[in-house]
C-alpha positions in Angstrom: 66.2 -88.9 77.2 68.8 -88.0 79.8 69.0 -90.0 83.0 68.9 -88.6 86.5 72.0 -89.0 88.6 70.1 -87.9 91.8 67.2 -89.3 93.8 63.9 -87.5 93.2 63.9 -86.0 96.7 67.4 -84.4 96.2 66.5 -82.9 92.8 63.3 -81.6 94.2 65.1 -80.0 97.1 67.6 -78.3 94.8 64.7 -77.0 92.6 62.9 -75.6 95.6 66.0 -73.9 96.9 66.7 -72.3 93.5 63.1 -71.0 93.2 63.1 -69.7 96.8 66.3 -67.7 96.1 64.7 -66.3 93.1 61.3 -65.4 94.6 60.0 -62.2 96.3 59.7 -62.7 100.0 56.0 -62.5 101.1 56.9 -59.6 103.4 57.7 -57.5 100.3 54.1 -56.5 99.9 55.3 -52.9 99.6 54.1 -52.4 96.1 57.3 -53.7 94.6 56.9 -54.9 91.0 58.8 -58.1 91.2 58.1 -60.5 88.3 60.1 -63.6 87.7 59.5 -66.5 85.3 56.6 -67.6 87.4 54.7 -64.5 86.5 51.7 -65.1 84.2 52.0 -63.9 80.7 55.7 -64.4 80.2 56.3 -65.7 76.7 59.7 -67.5 77.3 59.8 -70.9 75.8 62.6 -72.3 77.9 64.9 -71.5 80.8 68.6 -71.8 81.2 71.1 -73.4 83.6 71.0 -72.5 87.4 73.9 -72.5 89.7 74.0 -71.0 93.2 74.1 -67.3 92.2 75.6 -66.6 88.8 75.3 -64.3 85.9 71.9 -63.8 84.2 70.4 -61.7 87.0 68.6 -58.5 87.0 67.5 -56.0 89.7 64.5 -56.7 91.8 63.0 -53.4 90.9 62.1 -51.0 93.7 61.8 -53.6 96.4 65.0 -52.5 98.1 65.4 -56.1 99.4 68.5 -56.9 97.3 66.8 -60.0 95.9 68.3 -61.2 92.6 65.8 -62.1 90.0 67.0 -64.5 87.3 65.3 -65.0 84.0 66.4 -68.7 83.9 64.7 -69.8 87.1 61.0 -69.8 88.0 59.8 -67.6 90.8 56.9 -67.4 93.2 55.4 -63.9 93.2 52.1 -62.1 93.7 51.4 -62.8 90.1 52.3 -66.5 90.4 51.9 -67.6 94.1 51.7 -71.3 93.1 53.4 -73.3 90.4 53.9 -76.9 89.2 57.2 -78.7 88.9 58.1 -81.8 86.9 61.3 -83.6 87.4 62.2 -84.5 83.8 64.9 -87.0 84.8 62.3 -88.8 86.9 59.9 -88.9 84.0 62.6 -90.4 81.7 63.7 -92.9 84.4 60.1 -94.1 85.0 59.6 -94.7 81.3 62.8 -96.6 81.0 61.8 -98.8 84.0 58.5 -99.6 82.3 60.1 -100.5 79.0 62.6 -102.7 80.7 60.1 -104.4 82.9 57.7 -105.2 80.0 60.4 -106.4 77.6 58.9 -109.1 75.3 59.6 -111.0 72.1 56.3 -109.7 70.9 55.5 -106.0 70.1 54.8 -103.9 73.2 53.2 -100.4 72.8 53.3 -98.2 75.9 50.5 -95.7 75.3 50.9 -93.0 77.9 47.6 -91.8 79.2 47.1 -88.3 77.9 44.5 -87.5 80.6 47.2 -87.8 83.3 49.2 -84.9 81.9 47.9 -83.2 78.7 51.0 -81.1 78.4 52.2 -80.9 74.8 55.9 -80.6 75.4 55.8 -83.5 77.9 53.8 -85.7 75.5 56.3 -84.8 72.7 59.1 -86.1 75.0 57.3 -89.5 75.2 56.7 -89.6 71.5 60.4 -89.0 70.8 61.2 -91.9 73.2 59.0 -94.3 71.2 55.9 -94.3 73.4 52.3 -94.3 72.1 49.5 -92.2 73.5 46.1 -93.2 74.9 43.4 -90.7 74.4 39.8 -90.4 75.4 38.3 -87.4 73.7 38.6 -85.3 70.5 40.8 -82.8 72.3 43.2 -85.4 73.5 43.3 -87.1 70.1 44.3 -83.8 68.4 46.8 -83.0 71.1 48.4 -86.4 70.6 48.7 -85.8 66.9 50.1 -82.3 67.5 52.7 -83.7 70.0 54.1 -86.0 67.3 52.5 -89.4 67.8 51.9 -91.3 64.6 48.2 -92.4 64.2 49.1 -96.1 64.5 50.6 -95.4 67.9 47.5 -93.7 69.3 44.9 -95.7 71.2 41.4 -94.1 71.3 39.3 -95.0 74.4 36.1 -93.4 75.4 32.7 -94.9 76.5 30.8 -92.2 74.6 32.3 -91.8 71.1 30.2 -89.7 68.7 29.8 -90.5 65.0 32.1 -87.6 64.2 34.8 -88.9 66.6 34.6 -92.5 65.3 34.8 -91.2 61.7 37.9 -89.2 62.5 39.5 -92.1 64.2 38.8 -94.4 61.2 40.1 -91.9 58.7 43.3 -91.5 60.7 43.8 -95.2 61.3 44.3 -94.9 65.0 43.7 -97.9 67.2 40.1 -98.0 68.6 38.8 -99.8 71.6 35.0 -100.3 71.2 33.0 -99.8 74.4 29.7 -101.6 73.5 27.7 -103.3 70.8 25.9 -100.1 69.6 29.3 -98.5 69.0 30.4 -101.7 67.1 27.4 -101.2 64.8 28.5 -97.7 64.1 31.9 -98.9 63.1 30.3 -101.5 60.7 28.6 -98.5 59.0 31.7 -96.3 58.9 34.0 -99.1 57.6 31.4 -99.8 54.9 31.4 -96.1 53.9 35.1 -96.3 53.4 34.7 -99.2 51.0 36.5 -101.8 53.0 35.3 -104.6 55.1 38.3 -104.5 57.3 40.1 -101.8 59.2 43.7 -100.8 58.7 44.1 -100.0 62.4 43.9 -102.3 65.4 40.3 -102.4 66.7 39.5 -104.1 69.9 36.5 -104.6 72.2 36.6 -103.5 75.8 35.5 -106.1 78.3 34.6 -105.6 81.9 36.0 -108.6 83.7 33.9 -107.7 86.7 36.8 -108.7 88.9 36.0 -106.5 91.8 36.3 -103.1 93.5 39.5 -101.6 94.9 40.1 -99.2 97.8 38.7 -96.3 95.8 35.3 -97.2 94.4 35.0 -94.1 92.2 38.1 -95.2 90.3 37.4 -98.9 90.1 36.8 -99.8 86.5 36.1 -103.6 86.8 33.2 -103.6 89.2 30.0 -105.6 88.5 28.2 -102.5 87.2 31.1 -100.4 85.8 30.2 -98.0 83.0 33.1 -99.2 80.9 32.9 -102.0 78.4 30.5 -104.9 78.6 30.2 -107.2 81.6 31.8 -110.5 80.6 29.9 -112.5 83.2 26.5 -111.1 82.3 24.1 -113.6 80.8 24.7 -114.2 77.1 27.6 -111.6 76.8 30.5 -114.0 76.3 28.8 -115.8 73.4 27.7 -112.5 71.9 31.3 -111.2 72.1 32.6 -114.4 70.4 30.0 -114.2 67.7 30.8 -110.5 67.1 34.5 -111.4 66.6 33.9 -114.4 64.4 31.8 -112.2 62.1 34.4 -109.4 61.9 37.9 -110.6 61.3 39.1 -107.0 61.7 38.4 -107.2 65.4 41.9 -108.2 66.4 42.4 -106.8 69.9 40.9 -107.3 73.4 40.9 -104.4 75.8 40.6 -104.6 79.6 41.4 -102.0 82.2 41.1 -103.8 85.6 43.8 -101.7 87.4 43.4 -98.4 89.2 44.7 -96.6 92.2 43.8 -98.8 95.2 43.7 -102.1 93.2 46.0 -104.9 94.2 48.3 -106.4 91.6 46.6 -109.8 92.0 43.2 -108.3 91.3 44.5 -106.4 88.3 46.0 -109.6 87.0 42.7 -111.4 87.4 41.0 -109.0 85.0 43.8 -109.5 82.5 43.5 -113.3 82.9 39.8 -113.0 81.8 40.8 -111.0 78.7 43.5 -113.5 77.7 41.1 -116.4 78.2 38.6 -114.8 76.0 41.2 -114.1 73.3 42.3 -117.7 73.4 38.7 -118.9 73.0 38.0 -116.6 70.1 41.2 -117.8 68.3 40.3 -121.4 68.9 36.8 -120.9 67.6 38.1 -119.0 64.6 40.7 -121.6 63.9 43.2 -118.8 63.3 45.1 -116.2 65.3 42.5 -113.5 65.0 43.2 -111.7 68.3 46.8 -110.7 68.1 47.0 -108.0 70.7 45.8 -107.5 74.3 45.5 -103.9 75.7 45.8 -104.3 79.5 45.2 -100.6 80.3 47.1 -98.9 83.1 46.1 -98.4 86.7 49.3 -99.4 88.6 48.9 -97.9 92.0 51.2 -95.2 93.3 52.6 -94.9 96.9 51.5 -91.4 98.1 52.9 -92.0 101.6 56.7 -91.7 101.1 59.4 -91.4 98.5 59.4 -95.1 97.8 58.3 -96.3 94.4 56.1 -99.2 95.2 54.8 -101.3 93.6 57.2 -101.1 90.7 56.6 -102.0 87.0 58.9 -105.0 87.6 56.6 -106.1 90.5 53.7 -105.9 88.1 55.4 -107.9 85.4 56.4 -110.6 88.0 52.7 -111.0 89.0 51.6 -111.1 85.4 54.2 -113.7 84.5 53.0 -115.8 87.4 49.2 -115.3 86.9 48.9 -114.8 83.2 52.0 -116.2 81.4 50.1 -116.4 78.1 49.7 -112.6 77.9 53.2 -112.2 76.4 52.3 -114.6 73.6 50.3 -111.7 72.3 51.4 -108.2 71.3 50.7 -106.0 74.4 49.5 -102.4 74.9 49.8 -100.6 78.2 48.1 -97.3 79.2 49.9 -96.1 82.3 49.7 -92.5 83.4 49.8 -92.0 87.2 52.5 -94.7 87.7 54.7 -92.9 85.1 54.2 -89.3 86.2 53.0 -88.9 89.8 56.3 -89.2 91.5 57.9 -86.7 89.1 55.6 -83.8 90.0 55.5 -81.3 92.8 53.2 -78.4 93.6 55.0 -75.5 95.2 53.3 -72.5 96.9 53.9 -70.1 99.8 52.1 -69.4 103.0 50.3 -66.1 102.6 48.9 -66.0 106.1 49.1 -68.1 109.2 46.6 -68.1 112.1 45.2 -70.2 114.9 41.5 -70.9 115.1 39.9 -73.2 117.7 43.3 -74.4 118.7 44.2 -75.4 115.2 47.0 -73.8 113.3 45.9 -72.8 109.8 48.4 -72.1 107.0 46.6 -70.2 104.2 48.3 -71.0 100.8 47.5 -70.6 97.1 47.3 -74.3 96.4 43.9 -75.9 96.9 41.0 -77.2 95.0 42.1 -75.7 91.7 45.0 -78.0 91.5 44.1 -80.8 94.0 40.4 -81.2 93.2 40.2 -84.9 94.2 42.0 -84.3 97.5 39.7 -81.4 98.4 36.5 -83.3 97.7 37.7 -86.8 98.7 40.5 -86.4 101.2 40.2 -89.9 102.6 40.8 -91.4 99.1 43.4 -88.9 98.0 45.6 -87.9 100.9 48.8 -86.0 100.0 52.1 -85.4 101.7 53.1 -81.9 102.6 56.8 -80.9 102.8 57.4 -77.6 104.7 60.3 -75.3 103.7 61.5 -72.0 104.9 61.3 -68.9 102.7 64.9 -69.5 101.9 64.1 -73.0 100.6 65.5 -75.0 103.5 63.5 -77.8 105.1 61.5 -76.3 107.9 62.5 -77.5 111.4 60.2 -76.3 114.2 57.8 -77.6 116.8 55.2 -79.8 115.2 51.6 -78.6 115.7 48.2 -79.8 114.5 47.9 -78.0 111.2 45.4 -77.4 108.3 47.1 -76.4 105.1 44.3 -74.5 103.3 43.8 -73.3 99.7 42.5 -70.0 98.4 38.9 -71.0 97.4 35.9 -69.9 99.3 34.6 -73.1 100.8 35.6 -74.8 104.0 36.7 -78.1 102.4 39.4 -76.4 100.3 42.2 -78.1 102.3 45.4 -80.0 101.3 45.7 -81.6 104.7 43.5 -81.4 107.8 44.7 -81.7 111.4 48.1 -83.0 110.5 51.2 -82.6 112.7 53.6 -80.4 110.8 56.4 -78.0 111.8 54.7 -74.7 112.5 54.2 -72.9 109.2 54.7 -69.1 109.2 54.0 -66.3 106.7 56.5 -66.6 103.8 57.3 -70.3 104.4 57.0 -72.6 101.4 54.8 -75.7 101.0 55.7 -78.4 98.6 53.2 -81.1 97.7 54.9 -84.2 96.0 53.4 -87.0 94.0 51.4 -84.5 92.0 52.8 -85.1 88.5 49.7 -86.9 87.2 46.2 -85.5 87.1 47.0 -82.5 89.4 48.0 -80.4 86.4 45.2 -81.8 84.2 42.2 -81.3 86.5 41.9 -77.5 86.6 38.9 -76.4 88.6 38.1 -72.8 88.0 36.0 -72.1 91.1 36.4 -68.5 92.1 37.9 -68.0 88.6 41.3 -69.2 89.9 43.7 -69.4 87.0 45.5 -72.5 85.8 49.0 -72.5 87.3 52.2 -72.4 85.4 54.2 -75.7 85.1 57.9 -76.0 84.8 60.2 -78.9 84.1 63.7 -79.3 85.5 66.6 -81.6 85.0 70.0 -82.1 86.5 73.0 -80.7 84.6 76.0 -83.0 84.8 79.6 -82.9 83.4 81.3 -79.8 82.2 78.0 -77.9 82.0 77.4 -78.1 85.7 78.2 -75.1 87.8 78.3 -77.2 91.0 76.4 -79.9 92.9 72.6 -79.5 92.4 72.9 -77.5 89.2 69.6 -77.6 87.4 68.1 -76.5 84.1 64.5 -75.3 84.0 62.0 -75.4 81.1 58.6 -73.8 80.6 56.0 -76.6 80.2 52.8 -74.5 80.5 52.4 -70.8 80.9 50.1 -69.8 83.7 46.8 -68.1 82.9 46.6 -64.3 83.1 43.5 -62.5 84.4 42.7 -61.6 80.8 42.8 -65.4 79.9 40.5 -66.2 82.8 38.0 -63.5 81.7 38.1 -64.6 78.1 37.3 -68.2 79.2 34.5 -67.0 81.4 32.0 -66.4 78.6 30.5 -63.8 76.3 30.7 -60.2 77.4 27.1 -59.6 76.2 24.1 -61.8 75.4 24.1 -63.0 71.9 20.8 -63.7 70.2 21.2 -67.0 68.4 18.0 -66.5 66.3 16.9 -63.9 63.8 16.1 -60.6 65.4 12.3 -60.1 65.9 11.2 -56.6 64.9 10.2 -54.7 68.0 11.2 -57.4 70.4 14.0 -55.4 71.8 16.2 -58.5 71.7 
């Protein structure tokens, strides 16, 4: 994994400038057929090295604007008016910071949360770096396998696993976190079917430490009535859990996920403290080291207000060492997603129209609820920064005015920001939305049949390969959906009779 030599903000600015230089100006709505790498349907697997303006260009067709179109750089166009960007150097650096902060004499498995960014090539990058993968559905499980994660480095979490899903997990030998006692009974049956009274994989039980609610209630996983795991403080549950473990020596892991966006480090540590105390009690009652591993989940909060990375993984480790020093006497699993990826991601779009209504400046863009679903529906919980750029890719400097940055969907709440003081945005300006590397590319919302956006990675090129300061190399991570893709996903073209045709029914 290469390391970045530039701050995230600098690399992002270089990427935006390169894309701006390669994109059709919005004013070119003259029927020009300008299609860059951002266009849906292009089958290129990777992009090359960018300098300022170098070889590898082709004509901009009939636009007459003299704009060079390069095959090795993404472009904003009518076909692709919004795209996602991932700073691959920042991805690598964040994972290195995590592994360094959580160094231990015991085994530590960092299982990256697939749901944060279910992008095959990005997951493969983690697998090659030695990470594991946390999955929560059959699709995520198969994606993790396809991305190159060995079964014993996959952790399967879900509160509603079916018989089929459990059987597949047992056959593969992936680590399983059991959500409830009924699921445990299913595992008893499945392990018996396979002719063994113990499992080859690590199997744990998820507890809910009921340690409290954070700033975002919908994301808090350790509330008194959370749907995840079993409530450790509920009457009779602690003894039932201990009895379940003592009767099943193959239950060798405790799972807790007390962190989430908006949870303090101390509150997250309190939940982990409860899991460690339970593990120590089980081991004491079993008179052996039955519980050997603690899965602490993820949920380290991310700062969405500035470029600063705070809290850091090192901050979290420091609190854990203070509050739960016994944790690192066990093997440890982490399941971070947002903290690894959010800062690395940016959504980039252009201002299609600008207008003023009721004294409010409104910039109409192509980035809205289809990429920022949580922000559109819960703006107070998920505020985002907006970075304005000119059409040439330079930071926009203009009089600040109260602004709504709106998306393309047909409902009033489709806004990235509301009534925020921003430099006046005009037609053709660019809008960058940082801190969107986690979940914003994995929560497609197809209202109005808006397509999934293309996603590109980029990294700094250093040494003799570099053509100058800010030289970047771009890579295709996910191709954008075409209209044909969208229509195929919409459903069957005609009604299909699922039963036998009834004579004379006309159906």
